[in-house]
mmJSON file of the N, C-alpha and C atoms, coordinates in Angstrom:
{"data_MODEL":{"atom_site":{
"group_PDB":["ATOM","ATOM","ATOM","ATOM","ATOM","ATOM","ATOM","ATOM","ATOM","ATOM","ATOM","ATOM","ATOM","ATOM","ATOM","ATOM","ATOM","ATOM","ATOM","ATOM","ATOM","ATOM","ATOM","ATOM","ATOM","ATOM","ATOM","ATOM","ATOM","ATOM","ATOM","ATOM","ATOM","ATOM","ATOM","ATOM","ATOM","ATOM","ATOM","ATOM","ATOM","ATOM","ATOM","ATOM","ATOM","ATOM","ATOM","ATOM","ATOM","ATOM","ATOM","ATOM","ATOM","ATOM","ATOM","ATOM","ATOM","ATOM","ATOM","ATOM","ATOM","ATOM","ATOM","ATOM","ATOM","ATOM","ATOM","ATOM","ATOM","ATOM","ATOM","ATOM","ATOM","ATOM","ATOM","ATOM","ATOM","ATOM","ATOM","ATOM","ATOM","ATOM","ATOM","ATOM","ATOM","ATOM","ATOM","ATOM","ATOM","ATOM","ATOM","ATOM","ATOM","ATOM","ATOM","ATOM","ATOM","ATOM","ATOM","ATOM","ATOM","ATOM","ATOM","ATOM","ATOM","ATOM","ATOM","ATOM","ATOM","ATOM","ATOM","ATOM","ATOM","ATOM","ATOM","ATOM","ATOM","ATOM","ATOM","ATOM","ATOM","ATOM","ATOM","ATOM","ATOM","ATOM","ATOM","ATOM","ATOM","ATOM","ATOM","ATOM","ATOM","ATOM","ATOM","ATOM","ATOM","ATOM","ATOM","ATOM","ATOM","ATOM","ATOM","ATOM","ATOM","ATOM","ATOM","ATOM","ATOM","ATOM","ATOM","ATOM","ATOM","ATOM","ATOM","ATOM","ATOM","ATOM","ATOM","ATOM","ATOM","ATOM","ATOM","ATOM","ATOM","ATOM","ATOM","ATOM","ATOM","ATOM","ATOM","ATOM","ATOM","ATOM","ATOM","ATOM","ATOM","ATOM","ATOM","ATOM","ATOM","ATOM","ATOM","ATOM","ATOM","ATOM","ATOM","ATOM","ATOM","ATOM","ATOM","ATOM","ATOM","ATOM","ATOM","ATOM","ATOM","ATOM","ATOM","ATOM","ATOM","ATOM","ATOM","ATOM","ATOM","ATOM","ATOM","ATOM","ATOM","ATOM","ATOM","ATOM","ATOM","ATOM","ATOM","ATOM","ATOM","ATOM","ATOM","ATOM","ATOM","ATOM","ATOM","ATOM","ATOM","ATOM","ATOM","ATOM","ATOM","ATOM","ATOM","ATOM","ATOM","ATOM"],
"id":[1,2,3,4,5,6,7,8,9,10,11,12,13,14,15,16,17,18,19,20,21,22,23,24,25,26,27,28,29,30,31,32,33,34,35,36,37,38,39,40,41,42,43,44,45,46,47,48,49,50,51,52,53,54,55,56,57,58,59,60,61,62,63,64,65,66,67,68,69,70,71,72,73,74,75,76,77,78,79,80,81,82,83,84,85,86,87,88,89,90,91,92,93,94,95,96,97,98,99,100,101,102,103,104,105,106,107,108,109,110,111,112,113,114,115,116,117,118,119,120,121,122,123,124,125,126,127,128,129,130,131,132,133,134,135,136,137,138,139,140,141,142,143,144,145,146,147,148,149,150,151,152,153,154,155,156,157,158,159,160,161,162,163,164,165,166,167,168,169,170,171,172,173,174,175,176,177,178,179,180,181,182,183,184,185,186,187,188,189,190,191,192,193,194,195,196,197,198,199,200,201,202,203,204,205,206,207,208,209,210,211,212,213,214,215,216,217,218,219,220,221,222,223,224,225,226,227,228,229,230,231,232,233,234],
"type_symbol":["N","C","C","N","C","C","N","C","C","N","C","C","N","C","C","N","C","C","N","C","C","N","C","C","N","C","C","N","C","C","N","C","C","N","C","C","N","C","C","N","C","C","N","C","C","N","C","C","N","C","C","N","C","C","N","C","C","N","C","C","N","C","C","N","C","C","N","C","C","N","C","C","N","C","C","N","C","C","N","C","C","N","C","C","N","C","C","N","C","C","N","C","C","N","C","C","N","C","C","N","C","C","N","C","C","N","C","C","N","C","C","N","C","C","N","C","C","N","C","C","N","C","C","N","C","C","N","C","C","N","C","C","N","C","C","N","C","C","N","C","C","N","C","C","N","C","C","N","C","C","N","C","C","N","C","C","N","C","C","N","C","C","N","C","C","N","C","C","N","C","C","N","C","C","N","C","C","N","C","C","N","C","C","N","C","C","N","C","C","N","C","C","N","C","C","N","C","C","N","C","C","N","C","C","N","C","C","N","C","C","N","C","C","N","C","C","N","C","C","N","C","C","N","C","C","N","C","C","N","C","C","N","C","C"],
"label_atom_id":["N","CA","C","N","CA","C","N","CA","C","N","CA","C","N","CA","C","N","CA","C","N","CA","C","N","CA","C","N","CA","C","N","CA","C","N","CA","C","N","CA","C","N","CA","C","N","CA","C","N","CA","C","N","CA","C","N","CA","C","N","CA","C","N","CA","C","N","CA","C","N","CA","C","N","CA","C","N","CA","C","N","CA","C","N","CA","C","N","CA","C","N","CA","C","N","CA","C","N","CA","C","N","CA","C","N","CA","C","N","CA","C","N","CA","C","N","CA","C","N","CA","C","N","CA","C","N","CA","C","N","CA","C","N","CA","C","N","CA","C","N","CA","C","N","CA","C","N","CA","C","N","CA","C","N","CA","C","N","CA","C","N","CA","C","N","CA","C","N","CA","C","N","CA","C","N","CA","C","N","CA","C","N","CA","C","N","CA","C","N","CA","C","N","CA","C","N","CA","C","N","CA","C","N","CA","C","N","CA","C","N","CA","C","N","CA","C","N","CA","C","N","CA","C","N","CA","C","N","CA","C","N","CA","C","N","CA","C","N","CA","C","N","CA","C","N","CA","C","N","CA","C","N","CA","C","N","CA","C","N","CA","C","N","CA","C","N","CA","C","N","CA","C"],
"label_alt_id":[null,null,null,null,null,null,null,null,null,null,null,null,null,null,null,null,null,null,null,null,null,null,null,null,null,null,null,null,null,null,null,null,null,null,null,null,null,null,null,null,null,null,null,null,null,null,null,null,null,null,null,null,null,null,null,null,null,null,null,null,null,null,null,null,null,null,null,null,null,null,null,null,null,null,null,null,null,null,null,null,null,null,null,null,null,null,null,null,null,null,null,null,null,null,null,null,null,null,null,null,null,null,null,null,null,null,null,null,null,null,null,null,null,null,null,null,null,null,null,null,null,null,null,null,null,null,null,null,null,null,null,null,null,null,null,null,null,null,null,null,null,null,null,null,null,null,null,null,null,null,null,null,null,null,null,null,null,null,null,null,null,null,null,null,null,null,null,null,null,null,null,null,null,null,null,null,null,null,null,null,null,null,null,null,null,null,null,null,null,null,null,null,null,null,null,null,null,null,null,null,null,null,null,null,null,null,null,null,null,null,null,null,null,null,null,null,null,null,null,null,null,null,null,null,null,null,null,null,null,null,null,null,null,null],
"label_comp_id":["UNK","UNK","UNK","UNK","UNK","UNK","UNK","UNK","UNK","UNK","UNK","UNK","UNK","UNK","UNK","UNK","UNK","UNK","UNK","UNK","UNK","UNK","UNK","UNK","UNK","UNK","UNK","UNK","UNK","UNK","UNK","UNK","UNK","UNK","UNK","UNK","UNK","UNK","UNK","UNK","UNK","UNK","UNK","UNK","UNK","UNK","UNK","UNK","UNK","UNK","UNK","UNK","UNK","UNK","UNK","UNK","UNK","UNK","UNK","UNK","UNK","UNK","UNK","UNK","UNK","UNK","UNK","UNK","UNK","UNK","UNK","UNK","UNK","UNK","UNK","UNK","UNK","UNK","UNK","UNK","UNK","UNK","UNK","UNK","UNK","UNK","UNK","UNK","UNK","UNK","UNK","UNK","UNK","UNK","UNK","UNK","UNK","UNK","UNK","UNK","UNK","UNK","UNK","UNK","UNK","UNK","UNK","UNK","UNK","UNK","UNK","UNK","UNK","UNK","UNK","UNK","UNK","UNK","UNK","UNK","UNK","UNK","UNK","UNK","UNK","UNK","UNK","UNK","UNK","UNK","UNK","UNK","UNK","UNK","UNK","UNK","UNK","UNK","UNK","UNK","UNK","UNK","UNK","UNK","UNK","UNK","UNK","UNK","UNK","UNK","UNK","UNK","UNK","UNK","UNK","UNK","UNK","UNK","UNK","UNK","UNK","UNK","UNK","UNK","UNK","UNK","UNK","UNK","UNK","UNK","UNK","UNK","UNK","UNK","UNK","UNK","UNK","UNK","UNK","UNK","UNK","UNK","UNK","UNK","UNK","UNK","UNK","UNK","UNK","UNK","UNK","UNK","UNK","UNK","UNK","UNK","UNK","UNK","UNK","UNK","UNK","UNK","UNK","UNK","UNK","UNK","UNK","UNK","UNK","UNK","UNK","UNK","UNK","UNK","UNK","UNK","UNK","UNK","UNK","UNK","UNK","UNK","UNK","UNK","UNK","UNK","UNK","UNK","UNK","UNK","UNK","UNK","UNK","UNK"],
"label_asym_id":["A","A","A","A","A","A","A","A","A","A","A","A","A","A","A","A","A","A","A","A","A","A","A","A","A","A","A","A","A","A","A","A","A","A","A","A","A","A","A","A","A","A","A","A","A","A","A","A","A","A","A","A","A","A","A","A","A","A","A","A","A","A","A","A","A","A","A","A","A","A","A","A","A","A","A","A","A","A","A","A","A","A","A","A","A","A","A","A","A","A","A","A","A","A","A","A","A","A","A","A","A","A","A","A","A","A","A","A","A","A","A","A","A","A","A","A","A","A","A","A","A","A","A","A","A","A","A","A","A","A","A","A","A","A","A","A","A","A","A","A","A","A","A","A","A","A","A","A","A","A","A","A","A","A","A","A","A","A","A","A","A","A","A","A","A","A","A","A","A","A","A","A","A","A","A","A","A","A","A","A","A","A","A","A","A","A","A","A","A","A","A","A","A","A","A","A","A","A","A","A","A","A","A","A","A","A","A","A","A","A","A","A","A","A","A","A","A","A","A","A","A","A","A","A","A","A","A","A","A","A","A","A","A","A"],
"label_entity_id":["1","1","1","1","1","1","1","1","1","1","1","1","1","1","1","1","1","1","1","1","1","1","1","1","1","1","1","1","1","1","1","1","1","1","1","1","1","1","1","1","1","1","1","1","1","1","1","1","1","1","1","1","1","1","1","1","1","1","1","1","1","1","1","1","1","1","1","1","1","1","1","1","1","1","1","1","1","1","1","1","1","1","1","1","1","1","1","1","1","1","1","1","1","1","1","1","1","1","1","1","1","1","1","1","1","1","1","1","1","1","1","1","1","1","1","1","1","1","1","1","1","1","1","1","1","1","1","1","1","1","1","1","1","1","1","1","1","1","1","1","1","1","1","1","1","1","1","1","1","1","1","1","1","1","1","1","1","1","1","1","1","1","1","1","1","1","1","1","1","1","1","1","1","1","1","1","1","1","1","1","1","1","1","1","1","1","1","1","1","1","1","1","1","1","1","1","1","1","1","1","1","1","1","1","1","1","1","1","1","1","1","1","1","1","1","1","1","1","1","1","1","1","1","1","1","1","1","1","1","1","1","1","1","1"],
"label_seq_id":[1,1,1,2,2,2,3,3,3,4,4,4,5,5,5,6,6,6,7,7,7,8,8,8,9,9,9,10,10,10,11,11,11,12,12,12,13,13,13,14,14,14,15,15,15,16,16,16,17,17,17,18,18,18,19,19,19,20,20,20,21,21,21,22,22,22,23,23,23,24,24,24,25,25,25,26,26,26,27,27,27,28,28,28,29,29,29,30,30,30,31,31,31,32,32,32,33,33,33,34,34,34,35,35,35,36,36,36,37,37,37,38,38,38,39,39,39,40,40,40,41,41,41,42,42,42,43,43,43,44,44,44,45,45,45,46,46,46,47,47,47,48,48,48,49,49,49,50,50,50,51,51,51,52,52,52,53,53,53,54,54,54,55,55,55,56,56,56,57,57,57,58,58,58,59,59,59,60,60,60,61,61,61,62,62,62,63,63,63,64,64,64,65,65,65,66,66,66,67,67,67,68,68,68,69,69,69,70,70,70,71,71,71,72,72,72,73,73,73,74,74,74,75,75,75,76,76,76,77,77,77,78,78,78],
"pdbx_PDB_ins_code":[null,null,null,null,null,null,null,null,null,null,null,null,null,null,null,null,null,null,null,null,null,null,null,null,null,null,null,null,null,null,null,null,null,null,null,null,null,null,null,null,null,null,null,null,null,null,null,null,null,null,null,null,null,null,null,null,null,null,null,null,null,null,null,null,null,null,null,null,null,null,null,null,null,null,null,null,null,null,null,null,null,null,null,null,null,null,null,null,null,null,null,null,null,null,null,null,null,null,null,null,null,null,null,null,null,null,null,null,null,null,null,null,null,null,null,null,null,null,null,null,null,null,null,null,null,null,null,null,null,null,null,null,null,null,null,null,null,null,null,null,null,null,null,null,null,null,null,null,null,null,null,null,null,null,null,null,null,null,null,null,null,null,null,null,null,null,null,null,null,null,null,null,null,null,null,null,null,null,null,null,null,null,null,null,null,null,null,null,null,null,null,null,null,null,null,null,null,null,null,null,null,null,null,null,null,null,null,null,null,null,null,null,null,null,null,null,null,null,null,null,null,null,null,null,null,null,null,null,null,null,null,null,null,null],
"Cartn_x":[67.057,66.331,65.808,65.254,64.757,65.743,66.89,68.045,68.604,68.714,69.183,68.301,66.871,65.904,66.06,66.119,66.268,67.38,68.579,69.699,69.697,68.926,68.61,67.728,66.805,65.86,66.552,67.364,67.892,68.992,69.412,70.569,69.946,68.777,68.257,67.056,66.929,65.844,66.007,65.113,65.15,65.735,66.33,66.62,65.38,64.265,63.15,62.756,62.854,62.42,63.602,64.62,65.986,65.873,65.496,65.06,64.164,62.927,61.893,62.327,63.064,63.673,64.375,65.601,66.313,65.627,64.598,63.908,63.197,62.778,62.179,63.096,64.196,65.412,65.897,65.852,66.446,65.498,64.015,63.258,63.241,63.284,63.519,64.858,65.8,67.177,66.831,66.113,65.846,65.082,64.108,63.356,63.933,64.873,65.641,66.991,67.395,68.686,68.625,69.572,69.743,70.904,71.222,72.169,71.882,71.022,70.887,69.961,69.379,68.292,66.951,66.361,64.893,63.931,63.525,62.576,61.25,60.815,59.618,58.469,57.424,56.251,55.654,54.992,54.66,53.734,52.799,51.847,52.407,53.389,54.238,54.922,55.603,56.365,55.482,54.398,53.351,52.794,52.473,52.055,53.018,54.36,55.331,55.593,55.679,55.884,54.642,53.512,52.312,52.544,52.932,53.154,54.284,55.266,56.58,56.018,55.317,54.763,53.946,52.875,52.31,53.113,54.059,54.894,55.713,56.301,56.918,56.18,54.892,54.194,53.724,53.46,53.25,54.532,55.612,56.882,57.205,56.858,57.213,56.37,54.945,54.106,54.644,55.052,55.473,56.719,57.605,58.922,58.383,57.471,57.031,56.531,55.792,55.061,56.09,57.15,58.151,58.848,59.196,59.734,58.845,57.593,56.676,56.631,56.754,56.847,58.128,59.201,60.448,60.524,59.902,60.004,59.172,57.927,57.409,58.113,58.97,59.761,61.033,61.429,62.489,62.374,63.258,63.2,64.454,64.343,65.426,65.581,66.726,66.883,67.372,66.583,67.12,68.123],
"Cartn_y":[44.016,42.699,42.425,43.248,42.96,42.669,43.419,42.995,41.481,41.277,39.975,38.796,39.023,38.041,37.918,39.149,39.086,38.351,38.437,37.635,36.161,35.845,34.446,33.93,34.808,34.277,33.946,34.886,34.779,33.636,33.027,32.08,30.927,30.543,29.35,29.789,30.919,31.32,31.557,31.566,31.866,33.419,33.646,35.011,36.035,35.564,36.5,36.794,35.845,36.052,37.006,36.583,37.323,38.85,39.27,40.616,41.245,40.61,41.321,41.515,40.519,40.52,41.574,41.793,42.91,44.218,44.325,45.606,45.928,45.004,45.181,45.667,44.954,45.418,46.704,47.18,48.349,49.53,49.255,50.094,50.413,49.236,49.421,50.117,49.764,50.523,52.111,52.406,53.903,54.489,53.827,54.211,54.656,53.682,53.819,54.646,54.76,55.471,57.044,57.473,58.799,59.418,58.946,59.415,60.772,61.62,62.811,62.828,61.766,61.548,62.093,62.73,63.421,62.102,61.973,60.928,60.936,59.598,59.565,59.891,60.253,60.387,59.052,59.088,57.862,57.104,57.811,57.107,56.491,57.077,56.489,55.202,55.338,54.171,52.86,53.224,52.196,51.555,52.425,51.794,50.9,51.307,50.64,49.271,49.209,48.207,47.316,47.693,46.769,46.202,46.807,46.271,45.086,45.468,44.64,43.267,43.501,42.386,41.371,42.072,41.214,40.522,41.223,40.596,39.374,39.688,38.634,37.27,37.578,36.297,35.622,36.35,35.813,35.008,35.451,34.721,33.607,33.844,32.575,31.521,31.651,30.683,29.907,30.849,30.115,29.243,29.703,28.961,27.467,27.678,26.553,25.459,26.066,25.172,24.57,25.287,24.641,23.618,23.94,22.823,21.567,21.668,20.62,19.93,20.41,20.002,19.327,19.793,19.241,18.034,17.912,16.847,15.696,15.919,14.889,14.08,14.942,14.258,13.643,13.643,13.12,11.658,10.669,9.433,8.949,8.104,7.57,6.002,5.661,4.119,3.479,2.351,1.717,0.508],
"Cartn_z":[296.812,297.012,295.516,294.825,293.511,292.549,292.487,291.752,292.067,293.366,293.644,293.29,293.373,292.993,291.374,290.673,289.375,288.829,289.477,289.168,289.276,290.311,290.47,289.551,288.975,287.975,286.779,286.343,285.067,284.869,285.941,285.947,285.207,285.184,284.331,283.354,282.997,282.41,280.665,280.024,278.484,278.394,277.22,276.829,276.788,276.482,276.608,278.231,278.965,280.257,280.862,280.633,281.219,280.7,279.437,279.009,279.828,280.131,280.853,282.469,282.921,284.227,284.281,283.511,283.455,283.444,282.584,282.523,283.822,284.627,285.929,286.758,286.766,287.843,287.477,286.337,285.903,286.304,286.157,286.575,288.175,288.867,290.353,290.601,290.008,290.343,290.235,288.908,288.706,289.7,290.363,291.355,292.636,292.963,294.354,293.953,292.942,292.542,292.982,293.386,293.531,292.791,291.548,290.656,290.087,290.646,289.945,288.897,288.445,287.471,287.729,286.938,287.45,287.583,288.671,288.985,288.069,287.509,286.777,287.53,286.974,287.638,288.228,289.281,289.994,289.014,288.355,287.603,286.42,285.915,284.678,285.171,286.36,286.633,287.034,287.763,288.069,286.872,285.822,284.661,283.957,283.94,283.306,283.914,285.475,286.202,285.969,285.922,285.627,284.326,283.278,281.876,282.022,282.638,282.765,283.491,284.752,285.277,284.662,283.68,282.866,281.781,281.408,280.159,280.873,281.958,282.833,283.118,283.432,283.927,282.208,281.199,280.055,279.684,279.605,279.282,280.05,281.486,282.25,282.074,281.66,281.352,280.147,279.115,277.831,278.152,279.134,279.268,280.041,280.996,281.807,280.656,279.814,278.927,277.914,277.544,276.768,277.53,278.76,279.538,279.6,279.851,279.843,278.492,277.406,276.011,275.824,276.345,276.087,276.964,278.044,279.091,278.428,277.751,276.992,276.08,275.447,274.168,274.77,276.037,276.542,277.017,276.528,276.893,277.613,278.57,279.396,278.948,278.605,278.465,279.681,280.01,281.072,280.935],
"occupancy":[1.0,1.0,1.0,1.0,1.0,1.0,1.0,1.0,1.0,1.0,1.0,1.0,1.0,1.0,1.0,1.0,1.0,1.0,1.0,1.0,1.0,1.0,1.0,1.0,1.0,1.0,1.0,1.0,1.0,1.0,1.0,1.0,1.0,1.0,1.0,1.0,1.0,1.0,1.0,1.0,1.0,1.0,1.0,1.0,1.0,1.0,1.0,1.0,1.0,1.0,1.0,1.0,1.0,1.0,1.0,1.0,1.0,1.0,1.0,1.0,1.0,1.0,1.0,1.0,1.0,1.0,1.0,1.0,1.0,1.0,1.0,1.0,1.0,1.0,1.0,1.0,1.0,1.0,1.0,1.0,1.0,1.0,1.0,1.0,1.0,1.0,1.0,1.0,1.0,1.0,1.0,1.0,1.0,1.0,1.0,1.0,1.0,1.0,1.0,1.0,1.0,1.0,1.0,1.0,1.0,1.0,1.0,1.0,1.0,1.0,1.0,1.0,1.0,1.0,1.0,1.0,1.0,1.0,1.0,1.0,1.0,1.0,1.0,1.0,1.0,1.0,1.0,1.0,1.0,1.0,1.0,1.0,1.0,1.0,1.0,1.0,1.0,1.0,1.0,1.0,1.0,1.0,1.0,1.0,1.0,1.0,1.0,1.0,1.0,1.0,1.0,1.0,1.0,1.0,1.0,1.0,1.0,1.0,1.0,1.0,1.0,1.0,1.0,1.0,1.0,1.0,1.0,1.0,1.0,1.0,1.0,1.0,1.0,1.0,1.0,1.0,1.0,1.0,1.0,1.0,1.0,1.0,1.0,1.0,1.0,1.0,1.0,1.0,1.0,1.0,1.0,1.0,1.0,1.0,1.0,1.0,1.0,1.0,1.0,1.0,1.0,1.0,1.0,1.0,1.0,1.0,1.0,1.0,1.0,1.0,1.0,1.0,1.0,1.0,1.0,1.0,1.0,1.0,1.0,1.0,1.0,1.0,1.0,1.0,1.0,1.0,1.0,1.0,1.0,1.0,1.0,1.0,1.0,1.0],
"B_iso_or_equiv":[0.0,0.0,0.0,0.0,0.0,0.0,0.0,0.0,0.0,0.0,0.0,0.0,0.0,0.0,0.0,0.0,0.0,0.0,0.0,0.0,0.0,0.0,0.0,0.0,0.0,0.0,0.0,0.0,0.0,0.0,0.0,0.0,0.0,0.0,0.0,0.0,0.0,0.0,0.0,0.0,0.0,0.0,0.0,0.0,0.0,0.0,0.0,0.0,0.0,0.0,0.0,0.0,0.0,0.0,0.0,0.0,0.0,0.0,0.0,0.0,0.0,0.0,0.0,0.0,0.0,0.0,0.0,0.0,0.0,0.0,0.0,0.0,0.0,0.0,0.0,0.0,0.0,0.0,0.0,0.0,0.0,0.0,0.0,0.0,0.0,0.0,0.0,0.0,0.0,0.0,0.0,0.0,0.0,0.0,0.0,0.0,0.0,0.0,0.0,0.0,0.0,0.0,0.0,0.0,0.0,0.0,0.0,0.0,0.0,0.0,0.0,0.0,0.0,0.0,0.0,0.0,0.0,0.0,0.0,0.0,0.0,0.0,0.0,0.0,0.0,0.0,0.0,0.0,0.0,0.0,0.0,0.0,0.0,0.0,0.0,0.0,0.0,0.0,0.0,0.0,0.0,0.0,0.0,0.0,0.0,0.0,0.0,0.0,0.0,0.0,0.0,0.0,0.0,0.0,0.0,0.0,0.0,0.0,0.0,0.0,0.0,0.0,0.0,0.0,0.0,0.0,0.0,0.0,0.0,0.0,0.0,0.0,0.0,0.0,0.0,0.0,0.0,0.0,0.0,0.0,0.0,0.0,0.0,0.0,0.0,0.0,0.0,0.0,0.0,0.0,0.0,0.0,0.0,0.0,0.0,0.0,0.0,0.0,0.0,0.0,0.0,0.0,0.0,0.0,0.0,0.0,0.0,0.0,0.0,0.0,0.0,0.0,0.0,0.0,0.0,0.0,0.0,0.0,0.0,0.0,0.0,0.0,0.0,0.0,0.0,0.0,0.0,0.0,0.0,0.0,0.0,0.0,0.0,0.0],
"pdbx_formal_charge":[null,null,null,null,null,null,null,null,null,null,null,null,null,null,null,null,null,null,null,null,null,null,null,null,null,null,null,null,null,null,null,null,null,null,null,null,null,null,null,null,null,null,null,null,null,null,null,null,null,null,null,null,null,null,null,null,null,null,null,null,null,null,null,null,null,null,null,null,null,null,null,null,null,null,null,null,null,null,null,null,null,null,null,null,null,null,null,null,null,null,null,null,null,null,null,null,null,null,null,null,null,null,null,null,null,null,null,null,null,null,null,null,null,null,null,null,null,null,null,null,null,null,null,null,null,null,null,null,null,null,null,null,null,null,null,null,null,null,null,null,null,null,null,null,null,null,null,null,null,null,null,null,null,null,null,null,null,null,null,null,null,null,null,null,null,null,null,null,null,null,null,null,null,null,null,null,null,null,null,null,null,null,null,null,null,null,null,null,null,null,null,null,null,null,null,null,null,null,null,null,null,null,null,null,null,null,null,null,null,null,null,null,null,null,null,null,null,null,null,null,null,null,null,null,null,null,null,null,null,null,null,null,null,null],
"auth_seq_id":[1,1,1,2,2,2,3,3,3,4,4,4,5,5,5,6,6,6,7,7,7,8,8,8,9,9,9,10,10,10,11,11,11,12,12,12,13,13,13,14,14,14,15,15,15,16,16,16,17,17,17,18,18,18,19,19,19,20,20,20,21,21,21,22,22,22,23,23,23,24,24,24,25,25,25,26,26,26,27,27,27,28,28,28,29,29,29,30,30,30,31,31,31,32,32,32,33,33,33,34,34,34,35,35,35,36,36,36,37,37,37,38,38,38,39,39,39,40,40,40,41,41,41,42,42,42,43,43,43,44,44,44,45,45,45,46,46,46,47,47,47,48,48,48,49,49,49,50,50,50,51,51,51,52,52,52,53,53,53,54,54,54,55,55,55,56,56,56,57,57,57,58,58,58,59,59,59,60,60,60,61,61,61,62,62,62,63,63,63,64,64,64,65,65,65,66,66,66,67,67,67,68,68,68,69,69,69,70,70,70,71,71,71,72,72,72,73,73,73,74,74,74,75,75,75,76,76,76,77,77,77,78,78,78],
"auth_comp_id":["UNK","UNK","UNK","UNK","UNK","UNK","UNK","UNK","UNK","UNK","UNK","UNK","UNK","UNK","UNK","UNK","UNK","UNK","UNK","UNK","UNK","UNK","UNK","UNK","UNK","UNK","UNK","UNK","UNK","UNK","UNK","UNK","UNK","UNK","UNK","UNK","UNK","UNK","UNK","UNK","UNK","UNK","UNK","UNK","UNK","UNK","UNK","UNK","UNK","UNK","UNK","UNK","UNK","UNK","UNK","UNK","UNK","UNK","UNK","UNK","UNK","UNK","UNK","UNK","UNK","UNK","UNK","UNK","UNK","UNK","UNK","UNK","UNK","UNK","UNK","UNK","UNK","UNK","UNK","UNK","UNK","UNK","UNK","UNK","UNK","UNK","UNK","UNK","UNK","UNK","UNK","UNK","UNK","UNK","UNK","UNK","UNK","UNK","UNK","UNK","UNK","UNK","UNK","UNK","UNK","UNK","UNK","UNK","UNK","UNK","UNK","UNK","UNK","UNK","UNK","UNK","UNK","UNK","UNK","UNK","UNK","UNK","UNK","UNK","UNK","UNK","UNK","UNK","UNK","UNK","UNK","UNK","UNK","UNK","UNK","UNK","UNK","UNK","UNK","UNK","UNK","UNK","UNK","UNK","UNK","UNK","UNK","UNK","UNK","UNK","UNK","UNK","UNK","UNK","UNK","UNK","UNK","UNK","UNK","UNK","UNK","UNK","UNK","UNK","UNK","UNK","UNK","UNK","UNK","UNK","UNK","UNK","UNK","UNK","UNK","UNK","UNK","UNK","UNK","UNK","UNK","UNK","UNK","UNK","UNK","UNK","UNK","UNK","UNK","UNK","UNK","UNK","UNK","UNK","UNK","UNK","UNK","UNK","UNK","UNK","UNK","UNK","UNK","UNK","UNK","UNK","UNK","UNK","UNK","UNK","UNK","UNK","UNK","UNK","UNK","UNK","UNK","UNK","UNK","UNK","UNK","UNK","UNK","UNK","UNK","UNK","UNK","UNK","UNK","UNK","UNK","UNK","UNK","UNK"],
"auth_asym_id":["A","A","A","A","A","A","A","A","A","A","A","A","A","A","A","A","A","A","A","A","A","A","A","A","A","A","A","A","A","A","A","A","A","A","A","A","A","A","A","A","A","A","A","A","A","A","A","A","A","A","A","A","A","A","A","A","A","A","A","A","A","A","A","A","A","A","A","A","A","A","A","A","A","A","A","A","A","A","A","A","A","A","A","A","A","A","A","A","A","A","A","A","A","A","A","A","A","A","A","A","A","A","A","A","A","A","A","A","A","A","A","A","A","A","A","A","A","A","A","A","A","A","A","A","A","A","A","A","A","A","A","A","A","A","A","A","A","A","A","A","A","A","A","A","A","A","A","A","A","A","A","A","A","A","A","A","A","A","A","A","A","A","A","A","A","A","A","A","A","A","A","A","A","A","A","A","A","A","A","A","A","A","A","A","A","A","A","A","A","A","A","A","A","A","A","A","A","A","A","A","A","A","A","A","A","A","A","A","A","A","A","A","A","A","A","A","A","A","A","A","A","A","A","A","A","A","A","A","A","A","A","A","A","A"],
"auth_atom_id":["N","CA","C","N","CA","C","N","CA","C","N","CA","C","N","CA","C","N","CA","C","N","CA","C","N","CA","C","N","CA","C","N","CA","C","N","CA","C","N","CA","C","N","CA","C","N","CA","C","N","CA","C","N","CA","C","N","CA","C","N","CA","C","N","CA","C","N","CA","C","N","CA","C","N","CA","C","N","CA","C","N","CA","C","N","CA","C","N","CA","C","N","CA","C","N","CA","C","N","CA","C","N","CA","C","N","CA","C","N","CA","C","N","CA","C","N","CA","C","N","CA","C","N","CA","C","N","CA","C","N","CA","C","N","CA","C","N","CA","C","N","CA","C","N","CA","C","N","CA","C","N","CA","C","N","CA","C","N","CA","C","N","CA","C","N","CA","C","N","CA","C","N","CA","C","N","CA","C","N","CA","C","N","CA","C","N","CA","C","N","CA","C","N","CA","C","N","CA","C","N","CA","C","N","CA","C","N","CA","C","N","CA","C","N","CA","C","N","CA","C","N","CA","C","N","CA","C","N","CA","C","N","CA","C","N","CA","C","N","CA","C","N","CA","C","N","CA","C","N","CA","C","N","CA","C","N","CA","C","N","CA","C","N","CA","C","N","CA","C","N","CA","C"],
"pdbx_PDB_model_num":[1,1,1,1,1,1,1,1,1,1,1,1,1,1,1,1,1,1,1,1,1,1,1,1,1,1,1,1,1,1,1,1,1,1,1,1,1,1,1,1,1,1,1,1,1,1,1,1,1,1,1,1,1,1,1,1,1,1,1,1,1,1,1,1,1,1,1,1,1,1,1,1,1,1,1,1,1,1,1,1,1,1,1,1,1,1,1,1,1,1,1,1,1,1,1,1,1,1,1,1,1,1,1,1,1,1,1,1,1,1,1,1,1,1,1,1,1,1,1,1,1,1,1,1,1,1,1,1,1,1,1,1,1,1,1,1,1,1,1,1,1,1,1,1,1,1,1,1,1,1,1,1,1,1,1,1,1,1,1,1,1,1,1,1,1,1,1,1,1,1,1,1,1,1,1,1,1,1,1,1,1,1,1,1,1,1,1,1,1,1,1,1,1,1,1,1,1,1,1,1,1,1,1,1,1,1,1,1,1,1,1,1,1,1,1,1,1,1,1,1,1,1,1,1,1,1,1,1,1,1,1,1,1,1]
}}}
C-alpha cells in the first residue's frame, strides 16, 4: 500500500519530493521484506521514518508554494 501511494505521488511531484517519497517507500519495503536482511532496531526505524515524514511535509509545502507562485505569474489571453 505504501509503495502504491508513493508511486501515485511521484507521478506529478518535483525531483526533491520524489527522492523523499522513494526513501519512505524503501524504508517501508525493508521493514516488511523477508529477503534475509537483518531487521533494523525498531527505535532506529521509527526515528528514520519520523525524519523522513518531516522532510516530506517540508518539501511538499515548498512544492505547493512554488505552484502558487507559478500560478500568480500565469496569464491567459481571452
